[in-house]
mmCIF file of the N, C-alpha and C atoms, coordinates in Angstrom:
data_MODEL
# 
_entry.id   MODEL 
# 
loop_
_atom_site.group_PDB 
_atom_site.id 
_atom_site.type_symbol 
_atom_site.label_atom_id 
_atom_site.label_alt_id 
_atom_site.label_comp_id 
_atom_site.label_asym_id 
_atom_site.label_entity_id 
_atom_site.label_seq_id 
_atom_site.pdbx_PDB_ins_code 
_atom_site.Cartn_x 
_atom_site.Cartn_y 
_atom_site.Cartn_z 
_atom_site.occupancy 
_atom_site.B_iso_or_equiv 
_atom_site.pdbx_formal_charge 
_atom_site.auth_seq_id 
_atom_site.auth_comp_id 
_atom_site.auth_asym_id 
_atom_site.auth_atom_id 
_atom_site.pdbx_PDB_model_num 
ATOM 1   N N  . MET A 1 1  ? 77.472 54.473 1.637   1.00 0.00 ? 1  MET A N  1 
ATOM 2   C CA . MET A 1 1  ? 75.692 54.173 1.241   1.00 0.00 ? 1  MET A CA 1 
ATOM 3   C C  . MET A 1 1  ? 74.901 53.120 2.821   1.00 0.00 ? 1  MET A C  1 
ATOM 4   N N  . ASN A 1 2  ? 74.127 53.769 2.985   1.00 0.00 ? 2  ASN A N  1 
ATOM 5   C CA . ASN A 1 2  ? 73.014 53.212 3.696   1.00 0.00 ? 2  ASN A CA 1 
ATOM 6   C C  . ASN A 1 2  ? 72.476 51.588 3.801   1.00 0.00 ? 2  ASN A C  1 
ATOM 7   N N  . ILE A 1 3  ? 73.010 50.748 4.513   1.00 0.00 ? 3  ILE A N  1 
ATOM 8   C CA . ILE A 1 3  ? 72.761 49.392 4.706   1.00 0.00 ? 3  ILE A CA 1 
ATOM 9   C C  . ILE A 1 3  ? 71.091 49.100 5.304   1.00 0.00 ? 3  ILE A C  1 
ATOM 10  N N  . ASN A 1 4  ? 70.770 48.906 4.307   1.00 0.00 ? 4  ASN A N  1 
ATOM 11  C CA . ASN A 1 4  ? 69.319 48.011 4.936   1.00 0.00 ? 4  ASN A CA 1 
ATOM 12  C C  . ASN A 1 4  ? 69.054 46.362 6.200   1.00 0.00 ? 4  ASN A C  1 
ATOM 13  N N  . THR A 1 5  ? 69.246 46.876 6.837   1.00 0.00 ? 5  THR A N  1 
ATOM 14  C CA . THR A 1 5  ? 68.727 46.463 7.526   1.00 0.00 ? 5  THR A CA 1 
ATOM 15  C C  . THR A 1 5  ? 67.750 45.426 8.164   1.00 0.00 ? 5  THR A C  1 
ATOM 16  N N  . ASP A 1 6  ? 66.691 45.931 7.203   1.00 0.00 ? 6  ASP A N  1 
ATOM 17  C CA . ASP A 1 6  ? 65.565 45.180 7.539   1.00 0.00 ? 6  ASP A CA 1 
ATOM 18  C C  . ASP A 1 6  ? 65.402 44.073 6.862   1.00 0.00 ? 6  ASP A C  1 
ATOM 19  N N  . ILE A 1 7  ? 66.741 44.370 5.873   1.00 0.00 ? 7  ILE A N  1 
ATOM 20  C CA . ILE A 1 7  ? 66.935 42.518 4.771   1.00 0.00 ? 7  ILE A CA 1 
ATOM 21  C C  . ILE A 1 7  ? 68.018 42.074 4.444   1.00 0.00 ? 7  ILE A C  1 
ATOM 22  N N  . ILE A 1 8  ? 68.954 42.464 5.126   1.00 0.00 ? 8  ILE A N  1 
ATOM 23  C CA . ILE A 1 8  ? 70.442 42.168 6.437   1.00 0.00 ? 8  ILE A CA 1 
ATOM 24  C C  . ILE A 1 8  ? 70.291 41.579 7.108   1.00 0.00 ? 8  ILE A C  1 
ATOM 25  N N  . THR A 1 9  ? 69.845 40.256 8.066   1.00 0.00 ? 9  THR A N  1 
ATOM 26  C CA . THR A 1 9  ? 70.322 39.728 9.218   1.00 0.00 ? 9  THR A CA 1 
ATOM 27  C C  . THR A 1 9  ? 71.276 39.707 9.378   1.00 0.00 ? 9  THR A C  1 
ATOM 28  N N  . PRO A 1 10 ? 71.399 39.275 10.326  1.00 0.00 ? 10 PRO A N  1 
ATOM 29  C CA . PRO A 1 10 ? 73.001 38.448 11.285  1.00 0.00 ? 10 PRO A CA 1 
ATOM 30  C C  . PRO A 1 10 ? 73.510 37.799 10.657  1.00 0.00 ? 10 PRO A C  1 
ATOM 31  N N  . GLY A 1 11 ? 72.779 36.632 10.236  1.00 0.00 ? 11 GLY A N  1 
ATOM 32  C CA . GLY A 1 11 ? 73.780 35.408 9.624   1.00 0.00 ? 11 GLY A CA 1 
ATOM 33  C C  . GLY A 1 11 ? 73.448 35.817 8.497   1.00 0.00 ? 11 GLY A C  1 
ATOM 34  N N  . ILE A 1 12 ? 73.152 36.465 7.408   1.00 0.00 ? 12 ILE A N  1 
ATOM 35  C CA . ILE A 1 12 ? 73.518 36.728 6.085   1.00 0.00 ? 12 ILE A CA 1 
ATOM 36  C C  . ILE A 1 12 ? 75.385 37.869 6.551   1.00 0.00 ? 12 ILE A C  1 
ATOM 37  N N  . ALA A 1 13 ? 74.876 38.480 7.509   1.00 0.00 ? 13 ALA A N  1 
ATOM 38  C CA . ALA A 1 13 ? 76.232 40.013 7.542   1.00 0.00 ? 13 ALA A CA 1 
ATOM 39  C C  . ALA A 1 13 ? 77.465 38.608 7.923   1.00 0.00 ? 13 ALA A C  1 
ATOM 40  N N  . ARG A 1 14 ? 77.278 37.552 8.156   1.00 0.00 ? 14 ARG A N  1 
ATOM 41  C CA . ARG A 1 14 ? 78.087 36.779 8.912   1.00 0.00 ? 14 ARG A CA 1 
ATOM 42  C C  . ARG A 1 14 ? 78.844 36.076 7.505   1.00 0.00 ? 14 ARG A C  1 
ATOM 43  N N  . ASP A 1 15 ? 77.399 35.238 6.946   1.00 0.00 ? 15 ASP A N  1 
ATOM 44  C CA . ASP A 1 15 ? 78.309 34.662 5.796   1.00 0.00 ? 15 ASP A CA 1 
ATOM 45  C C  . ASP A 1 15 ? 79.540 35.613 4.750   1.00 0.00 ? 15 ASP A C  1 
ATOM 46  N N  . VAL A 1 16 ? 78.559 36.579 4.577   1.00 0.00 ? 16 VAL A N  1 
ATOM 47  C CA . VAL A 1 16 ? 79.504 38.096 3.869   1.00 0.00 ? 16 VAL A CA 1 
ATOM 48  C C  . VAL A 1 16 ? 80.737 38.388 4.661   1.00 0.00 ? 16 VAL A C  1 
ATOM 49  N N  . LEU A 1 17 ? 80.478 38.396 5.483   1.00 0.00 ? 17 LEU A N  1 
ATOM 50  C CA . LEU A 1 17 ? 82.243 39.016 6.886   1.00 0.00 ? 17 LEU A CA 1 
ATOM 51  C C  . LEU A 1 17 ? 83.123 37.317 6.126   1.00 0.00 ? 17 LEU A C  1 
ATOM 52  N N  . TRP A 1 18 ? 82.066 35.999 5.790   1.00 0.00 ? 18 TRP A N  1 
ATOM 53  C CA . TRP A 1 18 ? 83.198 35.460 5.743   1.00 0.00 ? 18 TRP A CA 1 
ATOM 54  C C  . TRP A 1 18 ? 83.546 35.134 4.811   1.00 0.00 ? 18 TRP A C  1 
ATOM 55  N N  . HIS A 1 19 ? 83.008 35.588 3.781   1.00 0.00 ? 19 HIS A N  1 
ATOM 56  C CA . HIS A 1 19 ? 83.366 34.987 1.784   1.00 0.00 ? 19 HIS A CA 1 
ATOM 57  C C  . HIS A 1 19 ? 84.885 36.153 1.825   1.00 0.00 ? 19 HIS A C  1 
ATOM 58  N N  . TYR A 1 20 ? 84.354 37.618 2.753   1.00 0.00 ? 20 TYR A N  1 
ATOM 59  C CA . TYR A 1 20 ? 86.212 38.413 2.817   1.00 0.00 ? 20 TYR A CA 1 
ATOM 60  C C  . TYR A 1 20 ? 86.561 37.833 3.619   1.00 0.00 ? 20 TYR A C  1 
ATOM 61  N N  . GLY A 1 21 ? 86.795 37.339 4.108   1.00 0.00 ? 21 GLY A N  1 
ATOM 62  C CA . GLY A 1 21 ? 87.818 37.390 5.166   1.00 0.00 ? 21 GLY A CA 1 
ATOM 63  C C  . GLY A 1 21 ? 88.187 38.194 6.572   1.00 0.00 ? 21 GLY A C  1 
ATOM 64  N N  . ALA A 1 22 ? 86.627 38.439 6.448   1.00 0.00 ? 22 ALA A N  1 
ATOM 65  C CA . ALA A 1 22 ? 86.774 39.469 7.630   1.00 0.00 ? 22 ALA A CA 1 
ATOM 66  C C  . ALA A 1 22 ? 86.430 39.426 9.000   1.00 0.00 ? 22 ALA A C  1 
ATOM 67  N N  . PRO A 1 23 ? 86.964 39.616 9.802   1.00 0.00 ? 23 PRO A N  1 
ATOM 68  C CA . PRO A 1 23 ? 86.291 39.820 11.305  1.00 0.00 ? 23 PRO A CA 1 
ATOM 69  C C  . PRO A 1 23 ? 85.039 39.003 11.538  1.00 0.00 ? 23 PRO A C  1 
ATOM 70  N N  . GLY A 1 24 ? 84.326 38.431 12.449  1.00 0.00 ? 24 GLY A N  1 
ATOM 71  C CA . GLY A 1 24 ? 82.893 38.272 12.602  1.00 0.00 ? 24 GLY A CA 1 
ATOM 72  C C  . GLY A 1 24 ? 81.965 37.262 11.640  1.00 0.00 ? 24 GLY A C  1 
ATOM 73  N N  . GLY A 1 25 ? 82.934 36.330 10.962  1.00 0.00 ? 25 GLY A N  1 
ATOM 74  C CA . GLY A 1 25 ? 82.769 35.871 9.545   1.00 0.00 ? 25 GLY A CA 1 
ATOM 75  C C  . GLY A 1 25 ? 82.147 34.429 9.916   1.00 0.00 ? 25 GLY A C  1 
ATOM 76  N N  . LEU A 1 26 ? 81.687 33.585 9.392   1.00 0.00 ? 26 LEU A N  1 
ATOM 77  C CA . LEU A 1 26 ? 81.211 32.227 9.381   1.00 0.00 ? 26 LEU A CA 1 
ATOM 78  C C  . LEU A 1 26 ? 80.402 31.984 8.468   1.00 0.00 ? 26 LEU A C  1 
ATOM 79  N N  . GLN A 1 27 ? 81.460 30.755 8.192   1.00 0.00 ? 27 GLN A N  1 
ATOM 80  C CA . GLN A 1 27 ? 81.067 29.861 7.192   1.00 0.00 ? 27 GLN A CA 1 
ATOM 81  C C  . GLN A 1 27 ? 79.879 29.732 6.993   1.00 0.00 ? 27 GLN A C  1 
ATOM 82  N N  . PRO A 1 28 ? 79.426 29.811 5.576   1.00 0.00 ? 28 PRO A N  1 
ATOM 83  C CA . PRO A 1 28 ? 78.166 29.049 5.587   1.00 0.00 ? 28 PRO A CA 1 
ATOM 84  C C  . PRO A 1 28 ? 78.112 28.202 4.629   1.00 0.00 ? 28 PRO A C  1 
ATOM 85  N N  . GLY A 1 29 ? 76.913 27.063 3.988   1.00 0.00 ? 29 GLY A N  1 
ATOM 86  C CA . GLY A 1 29 ? 76.873 26.021 3.429   1.00 0.00 ? 29 GLY A CA 1 
ATOM 87  C C  . GLY A 1 29 ? 77.266 26.343 2.534   1.00 0.00 ? 29 GLY A C  1 
ATOM 88  N N  . SER A 1 30 ? 77.597 25.164 1.497   1.00 0.00 ? 30 SER A N  1 
ATOM 89  C CA . SER A 1 30 ? 78.112 25.413 -0.001  1.00 0.00 ? 30 SER A CA 1 
ATOM 90  C C  . SER A 1 30 ? 77.411 26.122 -0.607  1.00 0.00 ? 30 SER A C  1 
ATOM 91  N N  . PHE A 1 31 ? 75.867 25.912 -0.864  1.00 0.00 ? 31 PHE A N  1 
ATOM 92  C CA . PHE A 1 31 ? 74.834 26.962 -1.429  1.00 0.00 ? 31 PHE A CA 1 
ATOM 93  C C  . PHE A 1 31 ? 75.117 28.456 -1.286  1.00 0.00 ? 31 PHE A C  1 
ATOM 94  N N  . ILE A 1 32 ? 75.368 28.521 0.125   1.00 0.00 ? 32 ILE A N  1 
ATOM 95  C CA . ILE A 1 32 ? 75.233 30.187 0.004   1.00 0.00 ? 32 ILE A CA 1 
ATOM 96  C C  . ILE A 1 32 ? 76.660 30.385 -0.285  1.00 0.00 ? 32 ILE A C  1 
ATOM 97  N N  . ASP A 1 33 ? 77.706 29.760 -0.082  1.00 0.00 ? 33 ASP A N  1 
ATOM 98  C CA . ASP A 1 33 ? 79.007 29.944 -0.802  1.00 0.00 ? 33 ASP A CA 1 
ATOM 99  C C  . ASP A 1 33 ? 79.090 30.062 -1.690  1.00 0.00 ? 33 ASP A C  1 
ATOM 100 N N  . GLN A 1 34 ? 78.536 29.183 -2.644  1.00 0.00 ? 34 GLN A N  1 
ATOM 101 C CA . GLN A 1 34 ? 78.274 29.165 -4.309  1.00 0.00 ? 34 GLN A CA 1 
ATOM 102 C C  . GLN A 1 34 ? 78.026 30.490 -4.958  1.00 0.00 ? 34 GLN A C  1 
ATOM 103 N N  . LEU A 1 35 ? 76.391 31.045 -4.117  1.00 0.00 ? 35 LEU A N  1 
ATOM 104 C CA . LEU A 1 35 ? 75.714 31.990 -3.915  1.00 0.00 ? 35 LEU A CA 1 
ATOM 105 C C  . LEU A 1 35 ? 76.424 33.172 -4.078  1.00 0.00 ? 35 LEU A C  1 
ATOM 106 N N  . MET A 1 36 ? 77.289 33.561 -3.584  1.00 0.00 ? 36 MET A N  1 
ATOM 107 C CA . MET A 1 36 ? 78.279 34.429 -2.853  1.00 0.00 ? 36 MET A CA 1 
ATOM 108 C C  . MET A 1 36 ? 79.392 34.740 -4.239  1.00 0.00 ? 36 MET A C  1 
ATOM 109 N N  . THR A 1 37 ? 79.763 33.991 -4.441  1.00 0.00 ? 37 THR A N  1 
ATOM 110 C CA . THR A 1 37 ? 80.997 33.718 -5.220  1.00 0.00 ? 37 THR A CA 1 
ATOM 111 C C  . THR A 1 37 ? 79.746 34.215 -6.826  1.00 0.00 ? 37 THR A C  1 
ATOM 112 N N  . THR A 1 38 ? 78.530 33.900 -7.041  1.00 0.00 ? 38 THR A N  1 
ATOM 113 C CA . THR A 1 38 ? 78.258 33.841 -8.429  1.00 0.00 ? 38 THR A CA 1 
ATOM 114 C C  . THR A 1 38 ? 77.606 35.760 -8.060  1.00 0.00 ? 38 THR A C  1 
ATOM 115 N N  . ILE A 1 39 ? 77.556 35.650 -7.046  1.00 0.00 ? 39 ILE A N  1 
ATOM 116 C CA . ILE A 1 39 ? 76.731 37.262 -6.902  1.00 0.00 ? 39 ILE A CA 1 
ATOM 117 C C  . ILE A 1 39 ? 77.833 38.746 -7.498  1.00 0.00 ? 39 ILE A C  1 
ATOM 118 N N  . GLY A 1 40 ? 79.434 38.218 -6.920  1.00 0.00 ? 40 GLY A N  1 
ATOM 119 C CA . GLY A 1 40 ? 80.887 38.906 -7.215  1.00 0.00 ? 40 GLY A CA 1 
ATOM 120 C C  . GLY A 1 40 ? 80.853 38.440 -8.432  1.00 0.00 ? 40 GLY A C  1 
ATOM 121 N N  . VAL A 1 41 ? 80.770 38.095 -8.810  1.00 0.00 ? 41 VAL A N  1 
ATOM 122 C CA . VAL A 1 41 ? 80.544 37.759 -10.658 1.00 0.00 ? 41 VAL A CA 1 
ATOM 123 C C  . VAL A 1 41 ? 80.056 38.247 -11.617 1.00 0.00 ? 41 VAL A C  1 
ATOM 124 N N  . ALA A 1 42 ? 78.493 38.229 -11.193 1.00 0.00 ? 42 ALA A N  1 
ATOM 125 C CA . ALA A 1 42 ? 77.304 38.399 -12.058 1.00 0.00 ? 42 ALA A CA 1 
ATOM 126 C C  . ALA A 1 42 ? 77.380 40.243 -12.558 1.00 0.00 ? 42 ALA A C  1 
ATOM 127 N N  . ASP A 1 43 ? 76.391 40.181 -13.593 1.00 0.00 ? 43 ASP A N  1 
ATOM 128 C CA . ASP A 1 43 ? 76.090 41.316 -14.417 1.00 0.00 ? 43 ASP A CA 1 
ATOM 129 C C  . ASP A 1 43 ? 75.206 41.870 -13.606 1.00 0.00 ? 43 ASP A C  1 
ATOM 130 N N  . ARG A 1 44 ? 75.076 43.456 -14.015 1.00 0.00 ? 44 ARG A N  1 
ATOM 131 C CA . ARG A 1 44 ? 73.954 43.937 -13.038 1.00 0.00 ? 44 ARG A CA 1 
ATOM 132 C C  . ARG A 1 44 ? 72.592 43.686 -13.473 1.00 0.00 ? 44 ARG A C  1 
ATOM 133 N N  . SER A 1 45 ? 72.480 43.477 -14.962 1.00 0.00 ? 45 SER A N  1 
ATOM 134 C CA . SER A 1 45 ? 71.045 42.238 -15.086 1.00 0.00 ? 45 SER A CA 1 
ATOM 135 C C  . SER A 1 45 ? 70.883 41.042 -14.243 1.00 0.00 ? 45 SER A C  1 
ATOM 136 N N  . ASN A 1 46 ? 72.144 40.191 -14.067 1.00 0.00 ? 46 ASN A N  1 
ATOM 137 C CA . ASN A 1 46 ? 71.547 39.155 -13.543 1.00 0.00 ? 46 ASN A CA 1 
ATOM 138 C C  . ASN A 1 46 ? 71.921 39.618 -11.953 1.00 0.00 ? 46 ASN A C  1 
ATOM 139 N N  . ILE A 1 47 ? 72.796 40.097 -11.570 1.00 0.00 ? 47 ILE A N  1 
ATOM 140 C CA . ILE A 1 47 ? 72.105 40.863 -9.855  1.00 0.00 ? 47 ILE A CA 1 
ATOM 141 C C  . ILE A 1 47 ? 70.671 41.204 -9.823  1.00 0.00 ? 47 ILE A C  1 
ATOM 142 N N  . GLY A 1 48 ? 70.614 41.613 -10.666 1.00 0.00 ? 48 GLY A N  1 
ATOM 143 C CA . GLY A 1 48 ? 69.043 42.399 -10.513 1.00 0.00 ? 48 GLY A CA 1 
ATOM 144 C C  . GLY A 1 48 ? 67.996 40.963 -10.507 1.00 0.00 ? 48 GLY A C  1 
ATOM 145 N N  . LEU A 1 49 ? 68.803 39.776 -11.274 1.00 0.00 ? 49 LEU A N  1 
ATOM 146 C CA . LEU A 1 49 ? 67.880 38.610 -11.057 1.00 0.00 ? 49 LEU A CA 1 
ATOM 147 C C  . LEU A 1 49 ? 67.579 37.687 -9.527  1.00 0.00 ? 49 LEU A C  1 
ATOM 148 N N  . LEU A 1 50 ? 68.942 37.848 -9.158  1.00 0.00 ? 50 LEU A N  1 
ATOM 149 C CA . LEU A 1 50 ? 69.316 36.853 -8.193  1.00 0.00 ? 50 LEU A CA 1 
ATOM 150 C C  . LEU A 1 50 ? 68.578 37.657 -6.805  1.00 0.00 ? 50 LEU A C  1 
ATOM 151 N N  . ALA A 1 51 ? 68.729 38.974 -6.652  1.00 0.00 ? 51 ALA A N  1 
ATOM 152 C CA . ALA A 1 51 ? 68.019 39.820 -5.692  1.00 0.00 ? 51 ALA A CA 1 
ATOM 153 C C  . ALA A 1 51 ? 66.411 39.532 -5.423  1.00 0.00 ? 51 ALA A C  1 
ATOM 154 N N  . ARG A 1 52 ? 66.030 38.776 -6.306  1.00 0.00 ? 52 ARG A N  1 
ATOM 155 C CA . ARG A 1 52 ? 64.791 38.537 -6.582  1.00 0.00 ? 52 ARG A CA 1 
ATOM 156 C C  . ARG A 1 52 ? 64.144 37.487 -5.227  1.00 0.00 ? 52 ARG A C  1 
ATOM 157 N N  . GLY A 1 53 ? 65.770 36.774 -5.692  1.00 0.00 ? 53 GLY A N  1 
ATOM 158 C CA . GLY A 1 53 ? 65.306 35.240 -4.358  1.00 0.00 ? 53 GLY A CA 1 
ATOM 159 C C  . GLY A 1 53 ? 66.311 35.326 -3.443  1.00 0.00 ? 53 GLY A C  1 
ATOM 160 N N  . PHE A 1 54 ? 67.241 36.456 -3.583  1.00 0.00 ? 54 PHE A N  1 
ATOM 161 C CA . PHE A 1 54 ? 67.744 36.633 -2.564  1.00 0.00 ? 54 PHE A CA 1 
ATOM 162 C C  . PHE A 1 54 ? 68.523 37.529 -1.880  1.00 0.00 ? 54 PHE A C  1 
ATOM 163 N N  . PRO A 1 55 ? 67.580 38.468 -2.184  1.00 0.00 ? 55 PRO A N  1 
ATOM 164 C CA . PRO A 1 55 ? 67.322 40.469 -1.349  1.00 0.00 ? 55 PRO A CA 1 
ATOM 165 C C  . PRO A 1 55 ? 68.735 40.427 -0.005  1.00 0.00 ? 55 PRO A C  1 
ATOM 166 N N  . GLY A 1 56 ? 69.001 39.712 0.764   1.00 0.00 ? 56 GLY A N  1 
ATOM 167 C CA . GLY A 1 56 ? 69.454 40.357 1.936   1.00 0.00 ? 56 GLY A CA 1 
ATOM 168 C C  . GLY A 1 56 ? 71.236 39.967 1.450   1.00 0.00 ? 56 GLY A C  1 
ATOM 169 N N  . HIS A 1 57 ? 71.011 38.564 0.982   1.00 0.00 ? 57 HIS A N  1 
ATOM 170 C CA . HIS A 1 57 ? 72.427 38.668 0.349   1.00 0.00 ? 57 HIS A CA 1 
ATOM 171 C C  . HIS A 1 57 ? 73.273 39.884 -0.402  1.00 0.00 ? 57 HIS A C  1 
ATOM 172 N N  . VAL A 1 58 ? 72.331 39.643 -1.190  1.00 0.00 ? 58 VAL A N  1 
ATOM 173 C CA . VAL A 1 58 ? 72.635 41.200 -2.626  1.00 0.00 ? 58 VAL A CA 1 
ATOM 174 C C  . VAL A 1 58 ? 73.433 41.966 -2.154  1.00 0.00 ? 58 VAL A C  1 
ATOM 175 N N  . ALA A 1 59 ? 72.252 42.697 -1.301  1.00 0.00 ? 59 ALA A N  1 
ATOM 176 C CA . ALA A 1 59 ? 72.704 43.711 -0.505  1.00 0.00 ? 59 ALA A CA 1 
ATOM 177 C C  . ALA A 1 59 ? 74.444 44.279 0.401   1.00 0.00 ? 59 ALA A C  1 
ATOM 178 N N  . ALA A 1 60 ? 73.642 43.213 0.737   1.00 0.00 ? 60 ALA A N  1 
ATOM 179 C CA . ALA A 1 60 ? 75.168 42.625 1.780   1.00 0.00 ? 60 ALA A CA 1 
ATOM 180 C C  . ALA A 1 60 ? 76.478 42.305 0.981   1.00 0.00 ? 60 ALA A C  1 
ATOM 181 N N  . MET A 1 61 ? 76.465 41.625 -0.343  1.00 0.00 ? 61 MET A N  1 
ATOM 182 C CA . MET A 1 61 ? 77.503 41.766 -0.989  1.00 0.00 ? 61 MET A CA 1 
ATOM 183 C C  . MET A 1 61 ? 77.294 42.722 -1.840  1.00 0.00 ? 61 MET A C  1 
ATOM 184 N N  . LYS A 1 62 ? 76.434 43.886 -2.063  1.00 0.00 ? 62 LYS A N  1 
ATOM 185 C CA . LYS A 1 62 ? 76.761 45.286 -2.930  1.00 0.00 ? 62 LYS A CA 1 
ATOM 186 C C  . LYS A 1 62 ? 77.417 46.016 -1.737  1.00 0.00 ? 62 LYS A C  1 
ATOM 187 N N  . ALA A 1 63 ? 77.184 45.771 -0.681  1.00 0.00 ? 63 ALA A N  1 
ATOM 188 C CA . ALA A 1 63 ? 77.831 46.938 0.834   1.00 0.00 ? 63 ALA A CA 1 
ATOM 189 C C  . ALA A 1 63 ? 79.272 46.367 0.377   1.00 0.00 ? 63 ALA A C  1 
ATOM 190 N N  . ALA A 1 64 ? 79.912 45.105 0.737   1.00 0.00 ? 64 ALA A N  1 
ATOM 191 C CA . ALA A 1 64 ? 80.962 44.689 1.335   1.00 0.00 ? 64 ALA A CA 1 
ATOM 192 C C  . ALA A 1 64 ? 81.732 45.179 -0.350  1.00 0.00 ? 64 ALA A C  1 
ATOM 193 N N  . MET A 1 65 ? 81.458 44.977 -1.900  1.00 0.00 ? 65 MET A N  1 
ATOM 194 C CA . MET A 1 65 ? 81.985 45.561 -2.927  1.00 0.00 ? 65 MET A CA 1 
ATOM 195 C C  . MET A 1 65 ? 82.421 46.789 -2.876  1.00 0.00 ? 65 MET A C  1 
ATOM 196 N N  . TYR A 1 66 ? 81.307 47.770 -2.731  1.00 0.00 ? 66 TYR A N  1 
ATOM 197 C CA . TYR A 1 66 ? 81.187 48.658 -3.421  1.00 0.00 ? 66 TYR A CA 1 
ATOM 198 C C  . TYR A 1 66 ? 80.437 50.236 -2.312  1.00 0.00 ? 66 TYR A C  1 
ATOM 199 N N  . SER A 1 67 ? 80.938 49.901 -1.057  1.00 0.00 ? 67 SER A N  1 
ATOM 200 C CA . SER A 1 67 ? 80.879 50.922 0.387   1.00 0.00 ? 67 SER A CA 1 
ATOM 201 C C  . SER A 1 67 ? 82.228 50.893 0.674   1.00 0.00 ? 67 SER A C  1 
ATOM 202 N N  . VAL A 1 68 ? 82.789 52.123 1.521   1.00 0.00 ? 68 VAL A N  1 
ATOM 203 C CA . VAL A 1 68 ? 84.217 52.416 1.794   1.00 0.00 ? 68 VAL A CA 1 
ATOM 204 C C  . VAL A 1 68 ? 83.948 51.672 3.540   1.00 0.00 ? 68 VAL A C  1 
ATOM 205 N N  . ASP A 1 69 ? 82.570 51.894 4.213   1.00 0.00 ? 69 ASP A N  1 
ATOM 206 C CA . ASP A 1 69 ? 82.500 51.606 5.296   1.00 0.00 ? 69 ASP A CA 1 
ATOM 207 C C  . ASP A 1 69 ? 81.190 50.199 5.317   1.00 0.00 ? 69 ASP A C  1 
ATOM 208 N N  . GLY A 1 70 ? 81.497 49.599 4.189   1.00 0.00 ? 70 GLY A N  1 
ATOM 209 C CA . GLY A 1 70 ? 80.520 48.322 4.060   1.00 0.00 ? 70 GLY A CA 1 
ATOM 210 C C  . GLY A 1 70 ? 80.791 47.176 4.849   1.00 0.00 ? 70 GLY A C  1 
ATOM 211 N N  . VAL A 1 71 ? 81.807 46.622 4.859   1.00 0.00 ? 71 VAL A N  1 
ATOM 212 C CA . VAL A 1 71 ? 82.127 46.043 6.177   1.00 0.00 ? 71 VAL A CA 1 
ATOM 213 C C  . VAL A 1 71 ? 81.842 45.998 7.098   1.00 0.00 ? 71 VAL A C  1 
ATOM 214 N N  . ALA A 1 72 ? 82.624 47.657 7.654   1.00 0.00 ? 72 ALA A N  1 
ATOM 215 C CA . ALA A 1 72 ? 82.306 47.601 9.001   1.00 0.00 ? 72 ALA A CA 1 
ATOM 216 C C  . ALA A 1 72 ? 81.250 47.700 9.688   1.00 0.00 ? 72 ALA A C  1 
ATOM 217 N N  . GLU A 1 73 ? 80.234 48.073 8.611   1.00 0.00 ? 73 GLU A N  1 
ATOM 218 C CA . GLU A 1 73 ? 78.630 47.987 8.699   1.00 0.00 ? 73 GLU A CA 1 
ATOM 219 C C  . GLU A 1 73 ? 77.653 46.408 9.101   1.00 0.00 ? 73 GLU A C  1 
ATOM 220 N N  . LEU A 1 74 ? 78.411 45.379 8.008   1.00 0.00 ? 74 LEU A N  1 
ATOM 221 C CA . LEU A 1 74 ? 77.894 44.665 8.106   1.00 0.00 ? 74 LEU A CA 1 
ATOM 222 C C  . LEU A 1 74 ? 78.656 43.758 9.806   1.00 0.00 ? 74 LEU A C  1 
ATOM 223 N N  . ARG A 1 75 ? 79.199 44.074 9.730   1.00 0.00 ? 75 ARG A N  1 
ATOM 224 C CA . ARG A 1 75 ? 80.636 43.234 11.423  1.00 0.00 ? 75 ARG A CA 1 
ATOM 225 C C  . ARG A 1 75 ? 79.188 44.031 12.793  1.00 0.00 ? 75 ARG A C  1 
ATOM 226 N N  . VAL A 1 76 ? 78.790 45.126 12.556  1.00 0.00 ? 76 VAL A N  1 
ATOM 227 C CA . VAL A 1 76 ? 77.611 45.778 13.646  1.00 0.00 ? 76 VAL A CA 1 
ATOM 228 C C  . VAL A 1 76 ? 76.949 45.078 13.640  1.00 0.00 ? 76 VAL A C  1 
ATOM 229 N N  . ILE A 1 77 ? 76.122 44.270 11.751  1.00 0.00 ? 77 ILE A N  1 
ATOM 230 C CA . ILE A 1 77 ? 74.583 43.640 11.872  1.00 0.00 ? 77 ILE A CA 1 
ATOM 231 C C  . ILE A 1 77 ? 74.724 42.450 12.372  1.00 0.00 ? 77 ILE A C  1 
ATOM 232 N N  . ALA A 1 78 ? 76.390 41.938 12.646  1.00 0.00 ? 78 ALA A N  1 
ATOM 233 C CA . ALA A 1 78 ? 76.162 40.712 12.652  1.00 0.00 ? 78 ALA A CA 1 
ATOM 234 C C  . ALA A 1 78 ? 76.740 40.128 14.141  1.00 0.00 ? 78 ALA A C  1 
ATOM 235 N N  . GLU A 1 79 ? 77.017 41.435 14.674  1.00 0.00 ? 79 GLU A N  1 
ATOM 236 C CA . GLU A 1 79 ? 77.465 41.533 16.155  1.00 0.00 ? 79 GLU A CA 1 
ATOM 237 C C  . GLU A 1 79 ? 75.819 41.431 16.881  1.00 0.00 ? 79 GLU A C  1 
ATOM 238 N N  . SER A 1 80 ? 74.810 42.091 16.388  1.00 0.00 ? 80 SER A N  1 
ATOM 239 C CA . SER A 1 80 ? 73.556 42.554 16.862  1.00 0.00 ? 80 SER A CA 1 
ATOM 240 C C  . SER A 1 80 ? 72.394 41.063 16.555  1.00 0.00 ? 80 SER A C  1 
ATOM 241 N N  . ALA A 1 81 ? 72.866 39.881 16.878  1.00 0.00 ? 81 ALA A N  1 
ATOM 242 C CA . ALA A 1 81 ? 72.287 39.240 17.415  1.00 0.00 ? 81 ALA A CA 1 
ATOM 243 C C  . ALA A 1 81 ? 72.676 38.379 18.808  1.00 0.00 ? 81 ALA A C  1 
# 
């Protein structure tokens, strides 16, 4: 999976890494924490709706959930700041 670094900022990458307990993560505020939980349980239709408002978080969560190298790629993005 090729991660779109144009929409996944280092801050977003750190949010998602924290959500999955991966090194390099940083705990976000409660809204973003709940958003990531929601993305993680949303069906395809609702993920599409969430992506309209939060494209970076949806892309990063999908990378972490579905890509073999997603977490490693997010760590690279997180460290680029």
